[in-house]
C-alpha positions as CSV (number, residue, x, y, z in Angstrom):
1,M,2.3,84.8,125.1
2,V,3.5,80.8,124.9
3,G,7.1,80.4,124.8
4,G,7.7,76.6,122.8
5,P,7.3,75.6,120.2
6,G,4.6,77.8,119.2
7,D,2.0,80.6,120.1
8,V,-1.5,79.0,121.8
9,A,-4.5,80.6,122.4
10,I,-5.0,81.9,126.2
11,S,-9.5,80.9,126.6
12,V,-11.9,83.2,128.1
13,A,-13.8,81.0,130.4
14,D,-15.4,84.2,133.0
15,I,-15.8,87.8,133.6
16,S,-17.4,89.4,136.5
17,L,-18.7,93.4,136.6
18,E,-19.0,93.6,140.0
19,L,-16.2,92.1,141.0
20,G,-13.9,93.0,138.7
21,E,-12.3,89.2,137.8
22,I,-11.2,87.6,133.8
23,R,-10.9,84.2,134.4
24,V,-8.6,82.5,131.8
25,L,-7.5,78.9,130.7
26,I,-3.7,79.3,130.5
27,P,-1.9,75.7,129.3
28,V,1.0,74.3,131.8
29,S,4.1,74.3,132.1
30,Y,6.1,70.9,131.2
31,I,9.4,69.4,131.0
32,C,8.7,65.5,130.0
33,F,12.3,62.9,129.7
34,T,13.5,61.0,128.0
35,S,15.9,59.5,129.9
36,S,17.9,61.1,132.9
37,V,18.8,63.8,130.9
38,E,17.4,64.1,127.7
39,S,14.7,66.3,127.5
40,A,11.2,67.8,125.4
41,T,10.7,71.3,127.8
42,T,7.5,73.9,126.9
43,T,7.3,77.2,129.3
44,V,5.0,79.5,130.4
45,L,5.1,83.1,129.8
46,F,2.6,84.9,130.0
47,S,2.3,88.7,130.2
48,L,0.4,91.4,132.1
49,R,2.5,95.0,131.3
50,D,0.5,97.6,130.5
51,T,-3.0,96.2,130.3
52,P,-5.5,96.2,133.5
53,F,-5.3,93.5,134.5
54,L,-3.0,92.0,138.0
55,P,-3.1,87.9,138.9
56,S,-5.0,87.9,142.0
57,P,-2.7,87.1,144.4
58,G,-5.7,85.4,146.8
59,R,-7.5,83.8,144.2
60,N,-4.5,82.1,142.9
61,R,-1.2,78.6,143.6
62,F,1.5,78.6,142.2
63,T,1.6,75.2,141.5
64,V,4.3,71.9,140.3
65,I,3.4,67.9,140.0
66,G,6.5,65.6,140.0
67,C,8.6,63.7,142.5
68,D,12.2,65.1,142.8
69,T,11.6,68.6,141.1
70,L,10.9,72.0,141.3
71,G,10.0,75.3,139.2
72,L,10.1,78.3,139.2
73,V,7.2,81.5,138.4
74,G,9.2,84.7,138.5
75,G,11.9,83.9,141.2
76,I,9.1,82.5,143.5
77,S,9.5,78.8,144.4
78,S,7.3,76.0,144.6
79,A,9.0,74.5,147.9
80,S,8.9,77.5,149.5
81,D,5.3,77.1,151.4
82,D,5.4,74.1,154.3
83,G,2.2,73.0,155.2
84,S,0.6,74.0,151.5
85,P,-2.7,71.4,150.2
86,C,0.6,69.5,148.1
87,T,3.0,68.3,150.6
88,G,5.4,67.6,148.9
89,T,4.8,64.2,148.3
90,G,3.4,63.9,144.4
91,C,2.9,68.5,144.4
92,C,4.0,71.2,145.6
93,E,2.2,74.3,145.8
94,A,3.0,78.3,146.9
95,S,1.3,81.1,147.1
96,I,1.9,84.4,144.1
97,P,3.2,88.4,145.1
98,T,0.3,91.1,144.7
99,N,1.5,93.0,142.2
100,L,2.9,90.6,140.0
101,T,2.8,92.0,136.4
102,A,4.3,88.6,134.6
103,L,4.1,84.7,134.5
104,N,7.2,82.6,134.4
105,V,6.3,79.8,134.7
106,T,10.4,77.6,134.4
107,F,12.5,74.3,135.2
108,P,15.9,75.2,136.4
109,I,16.5,71.2,136.2
110,N,18.3,69.5,133.4
111,S,17.8,65.8,134.3
112,S,16.2,63.5,136.6
113,S,16.6,60.6,138.0
114,V,13.6,59.6,138.0
115,W,11.9,59.5,134.4
116,G,11.8,56.0,134.2
117,F,7.9,56.2,136.5
118,N,7.9,60.4,136.2
119,P,8.5,60.7,133.3
120,C,7.0,64.7,133.0
121,F,6.7,67.3,135.5
122,Y,4.0,69.9,135.6
123,A,3.8,73.6,136.6
124,M,1.0,76.2,137.1
125,V,0.2,79.5,138.5
126,A,-3.8,78.0,138.6
127,E,-7.6,79.4,141.1
128,V,-7.6,77.9,143.9
129,G,-8.8,74.2,144.4
130,W,-9.0,74.0,140.6
131,Y,-6.2,71.1,141.4
132,S,-5.8,68.6,143.7
133,F,-3.5,65.5,143.5
134,R,-4.0,62.5,141.8
135,R,-1.0,59.5,141.3
136,R,-2.0,58.2,138.0
137,D,-1.0,62.7,136.9
138,L,3.3,61.2,137.5
139,I,1.8,58.5,135.4
140,G,3.1,58.4,131.3
141,Q,4.3,60.4,129.2
142,L,2.3,63.8,129.1
143,G,-0.9,62.1,130.7
144,F,-1.8,65.0,132.5
145,A,-1.6,68.2,130.4
146,T,-3.4,66.1,127.6
147,E,-6.7,65.3,130.0
148,R,-7.2,67.4,133.0
149,A,-4.9,70.4,131.9
150,K,-6.5,69.8,128.1
151,N,-8.1,73.2,127.3
152,G,-5.9,75.1,130.4
153,A,-5.7,76.0,133.7
154,P,-7.8,78.2,135.3
155,F,-6.6,81.7,136.3
156,I,-7.9,84.8,138.0
157,A,-6.7,88.4,137.6
158,N,-8.5,91.5,138.6
159,W,-9.0,94.4,136.4
160,A,-10.1,97.9,136.7
161,V,-9.6,101.4,135.5
162,R,-5.8,101.7,136.2
163,N,-5.6,105.8,135.5
164,G,-7.3,107.3,137.5
165,S,-8.9,106.9,141.7
166,C,-12.4,107.4,143.5
167,L,-10.7,109.8,144.3
168,E,-10.7,111.4,141.7
169,P,-13.8,113.2,139.1
170,R,-15.2,110.0,137.5
171,N,-17.5,111.4,135.8
172,Y,-15.7,109.7,132.6
173,A,-16.8,105.5,134.0
174,C,-19.6,104.6,136.5
175,V,-21.6,106.6,133.7
176,S,-24.8,104.5,135.2
177,T,-27.8,105.8,137.5
178,N,-27.1,103.5,140.5
179,S,-23.4,103.6,140.7
180,Y,-20.6,104.5,142.5
181,C,-16.3,104.1,142.6
182,D,-14.8,101.3,144.5
183,N,-11.1,101.7,145.0
184,T,-9.9,98.0,143.8
185,S,-7.5,96.6,146.9
186,N,-5.4,94.7,144.0
187,G,-3.6,97.4,142.4
188,H,-3.8,100.9,141.2
189,G,-7.5,101.9,139.9
190,Y,-11.6,101.6,141.0
191,L,-14.1,100.0,140.0
192,C,-17.6,100.5,139.0
193,K,-20.3,99.1,140.6
194,C,-24.2,99.4,141.1
195,S,-25.6,100.1,143.9
196,L,-27.2,97.6,146.5
197,G,-30.6,96.4,144.2
198,Y,-28.8,96.1,141.3
199,E,-27.3,94.3,138.7
200,G,-25.7,95.2,135.9
201,N,-23.9,96.7,133.3
202,A,-22.4,100.2,135.7
203,Y,-20.0,101.6,132.5
204,I,-22.7,102.0,130.7
205,N,-26.4,104.6,130.3
206,N,-28.6,103.2,132.5
207,G,-27.3,99.8,132.9
208,C,-27.9,99.0,136.8
209,Q,-31.7,97.4,136.4
210,D,-33.6,96.9,139.8
211,I,-34.0,93.4,141.8
212,D,-37.0,92.0,142.1
213,E,-36.5,90.8,145.1
214,C,-40.1,89.7,145.7
215,M,-39.8,87.3,141.8
216,L,-36.4,85.8,143.0
217,R,-38.5,84.4,146.9
218,E,-40.8,83.2,144.2
219,Q,-38.3,81.6,141.9
220,N,-36.1,80.2,144.1
221,P,-35.8,78.9,147.6
222,K,-32.8,79.7,148.7
223,Y,-33.2,83.7,147.8
224,K,-35.9,83.3,150.5
225,E,-32.4,83.3,153.4
226,L,-30.8,86.3,151.1
227,Y,-34.1,87.8,150.4
228,P,-36.2,87.8,154.1
229,C,-40.1,88.4,154.1
230,R,-41.7,84.8,156.8
231,N,-45.7,85.4,157.5
232,G,-45.6,88.8,154.9
233,I,-46.7,90.2,151.7
234,C,-43.2,90.9,150.0
235,R,-43.5,93.7,148.2
236,N,-40.6,95.4,145.6
237,T,-39.7,98.7,145.6
238,Q,-36.6,100.2,143.8
239,G,-33.5,98.6,145.0
240,G,-34.9,96.6,147.3
241,Y,-38.4,95.8,149.6
242,N,-40.3,96.6,151.4
243,C,-41.8,93.4,153.8
244,K,-45.6,94.7,155.1
245,C,-46.7,92.0,157.8
246,L,-50.4,91.9,157.8
247,S,-53.0,93.6,160.1
248,V,-54.8,92.5,162.1
249,S,-57.3,93.5,160.6
250,A,-56.5,91.2,158.0
251,A,-55.6,88.0,160.2
252,V,-59.1,88.4,160.8
253,M,-60.4,88.9,157.5
254,I,-58.1,85.5,156.9
255,S,-59.3,83.7,159.5
256,L,-63.2,85.2,159.6
257,A,-62.6,83.1,155.6
258,C,-60.5,79.6,156.4
259,F,-63.3,79.1,159.0
260,L,-66.7,80.1,156.6
261,A,-64.8,78.3,154.3
262,M,-64.0,74.4,157.2
263,Q,-68.1,75.3,157.7
264,L,-69.3,76.0,154.2
265,Q,-67.6,72.3,153.3
266,R,-69.4,70.3,156.8
267,K,-72.8,71.6,155.6
268,R,-72.0,70.7,152.1
269,H,-70.9,66.8,153.1
270,K,-73.6,66.0,155.8
271,K,-76.1,67.6,152.8
272,E,-74.6,64.3,150.8
273,K,-74.8,62.1,153.6
274,D,-77.9,62.7,154.3
275,E,-78.9,62.1,150.8
276,Y,-77.1,58.6,151.2
277,F,-78.7,58.0,153.8
278,K,-82.4,58.9,151.9
279,Q,-81.7,57.2,149.0
280,N,-80.2,54.1,150.7
281,G,-84.0,54.2,152.8
282,G,-82.5,55.8,155.7
283,L,-85.7,56.7,156.3
284,K,-88.1,54.3,155.5
285,L,-85.5,51.8,157.5
286,Y,-87.1,54.0,160.5
287,D,-90.3,53.7,160.1
288,E,-90.2,49.3,160.0
289,M,-88.4,49.7,162.6
290,R,-91.9,51.1,164.7
291,S,-94.4,49.7,163.4
292,R,-92.5,46.3,163.9
293,Q,-91.4,47.6,166.6
294,V,-87.2,46.2,165.8
295,D,-84.2,47.2,168.0
296,T,-82.2,44.5,166.8
297,V,-80.6,46.7,163.7
298,R,-78.0,49.2,164.9
299,V,-77.4,52.1,162.0
300,L,-74.0,52.9,161.9
301,T,-72.4,56.5,159.8
302,E,-69.8,56.5,158.1
303,K,-67.8,57.8,160.3
304,E,-68.1,54.8,162.8
305,I,-67.7,52.6,160.3
306,K,-64.0,53.7,159.7
307,I,-62.7,53.8,163.1
308,A,-64.0,50.4,164.1
309,T,-61.6,49.0,160.2
310,D,-58.6,51.9,160.9
311,N,-60.2,54.0,157.8
312,Y,-60.4,50.0,156.2
313,N,-56.7,49.5,157.2
314,E,-56.2,45.9,155.5
315,D,-54.3,44.2,158.3
316,R,-58.0,44.0,158.9
317,V,-59.2,42.6,155.4
318,L,-60.3,39.2,156.3
319,G,-61.7,38.1,152.8
320,C,-62.7,39.9,149.8
321,G,-64.7,38.2,146.9
322,G,-65.9,39.5,142.9
323,H,-68.9,41.7,144.9
324,G,-66.3,43.2,147.6
325,M,-64.1,43.1,150.4
326,V,-65.9,42.1,154.3
327,Y,-63.6,43.6,157.2
328,R,-62.7,43.0,161.3
329,G,-63.9,45.5,162.6
330,T,-64.6,46.5,167.1
331,L,-67.8,48.9,167.6
332,D,-67.5,51.6,170.7
333,D,-69.2,48.5,172.5
334,H,-66.0,45.6,172.5
335,R,-68.0,43.8,170.7
336,E,-66.3,41.6,167.1
337,V,-67.8,42.3,163.0
338,A,-68.5,41.6,160.1
339,I,-68.3,44.4,158.0
340,K,-68.5,44.2,154.5
341,K,-67.9,46.4,151.2
342,S,-69.6,45.5,148.5
343,K,-68.3,46.9,145.4
344,V,-71.9,48.1,142.8
345,I,-75.7,48.5,144.1
346,N,-79.1,47.7,142.0
347,D,-80.6,51.4,142.3
348,N,-83.8,48.9,141.7
349,C,-83.6,46.9,144.4
350,R,-82.8,49.3,147.6
351,D,-86.5,48.8,149.2
352,E,-85.6,45.1,148.9
353,F,-82.6,45.9,150.4
354,V,-84.0,47.2,153.3
355,N,-86.9,44.8,154.3
356,E,-83.9,42.0,153.7
357,I,-82.0,43.9,157.3
358,I,-85.4,44.0,158.7
359,I,-86.2,40.4,158.5
360,L,-82.3,39.2,158.5
361,S,-81.6,41.2,162.0
362,Q,-84.6,39.1,163.9
363,I,-83.0,35.9,162.5
364,N,-81.4,33.8,166.0
365,H,-80.1,30.8,165.1
366,R,-77.1,29.6,166.0
367,N,-76.1,28.4,163.0
368,I,-76.8,31.1,160.9
369,V,-74.4,34.3,161.0
370,R,-76.6,37.3,162.5
371,L,-76.8,40.1,161.2
372,L,-76.1,43.5,164.0
373,G,-76.6,47.0,161.5
374,C,-75.6,48.6,159.2
375,C,-74.3,52.2,157.9
376,L,-76.2,54.0,155.0
377,D,-75.1,57.5,154.5
378,I,-72.7,55.6,152.0
379,Y,-72.9,55.5,148.5
380,I,-73.4,51.7,148.7
381,P,-74.7,50.3,151.6
382,M,-72.5,48.6,154.0
383,L,-73.8,45.4,156.5
384,V,-72.4,44.9,159.8
385,Y,-72.8,41.4,160.6
386,E,-71.5,39.4,164.5
387,F,-67.7,37.9,164.3
388,V,-66.9,34.4,163.3
389,S,-63.9,32.6,164.7
390,N,-62.4,31.1,162.0
391,G,-63.4,27.2,161.3
392,T,-64.6,24.8,158.6
393,L,-68.2,24.9,158.9
394,Y,-68.5,21.4,159.9
395,E,-66.6,22.2,162.3
396,L,-69.3,25.2,163.6
397,L,-72.1,22.6,162.5
398,H,-71.2,20.3,165.4
399,G,-68.9,21.6,167.5
400,S,-66.3,20.8,168.0
401,W,-64.7,24.6,167.2
């Protein structure tokens, strides 16, 4: 199969039953000069006669790499196509004809004027897009053949059942159920393919199996475009799938279930808030405020605290310590306040906590920061003080601030 210093094995890289293609790795032909007239050559002879294979003309290109050189394959010149991806500077490309049964890649040259910087020329029939020109491929002895083409260049051949056609009785090849016969477009013959919605081997019994489109949609997002079923329920069927849209009653039931779930969550949240409020002495605070006729304490909700502090924004932090954080906030009446958020609270001191709130809220002295209110509907209650602008204690006491 390969002419030159010994036969070289050809590796099969891939076979496609559906496309009727085989990808093989074929060694490249080359000629290397050690002077302007002395050279060593290895040429590839690849015959497909009496086989079910034919070169794929649309999937392969004849490519020659080198400066001031010419390559031939079955009489095709590497300089025959103008404007091909290899434009003639360092490499050339040409298309191959249909029904080509043998590849004989040769170099019709016996001298080189560029051997000093480009000693080796290469020629190959390779898969379209596999080769892109690099200047380093022109340099050194067999650099391209031992690096990029070490295992060979990929070559695509079409295969088919060549001794018949779909117009003739076909009870001998396409034996699987859910399969059909398709005449090949490259040469004479036909292929057996699985029907739409099935995949596998159409040449054996029960070789074509159903494709589960719904499962593929779940496994890979790309299949959601290939098998669309937006806002519906996907159900796999033999050879296809159904996309069942939600009925009006089902949509109403789902909406109602979502609404009830939200309502239940709100009730649980409100119940939790009420428990915290009682636990932190909220009821006792209201009783004390009524009995003592105190109207200087404002009881805020956690929602109001979050609004005042922009949800405890870090930019609102005035200071922090071992006992908690202090935030600057703005109430709904536009008052600037300082909100103290403690880290822990002693459960045994919750009653005293309420008494201190009543007492501190009634203190009104120019040198003492006033307590304006509190928040009790969370696990650890918070205190709300009037906000005092920056300055030292001395400046505040002596009026220089």
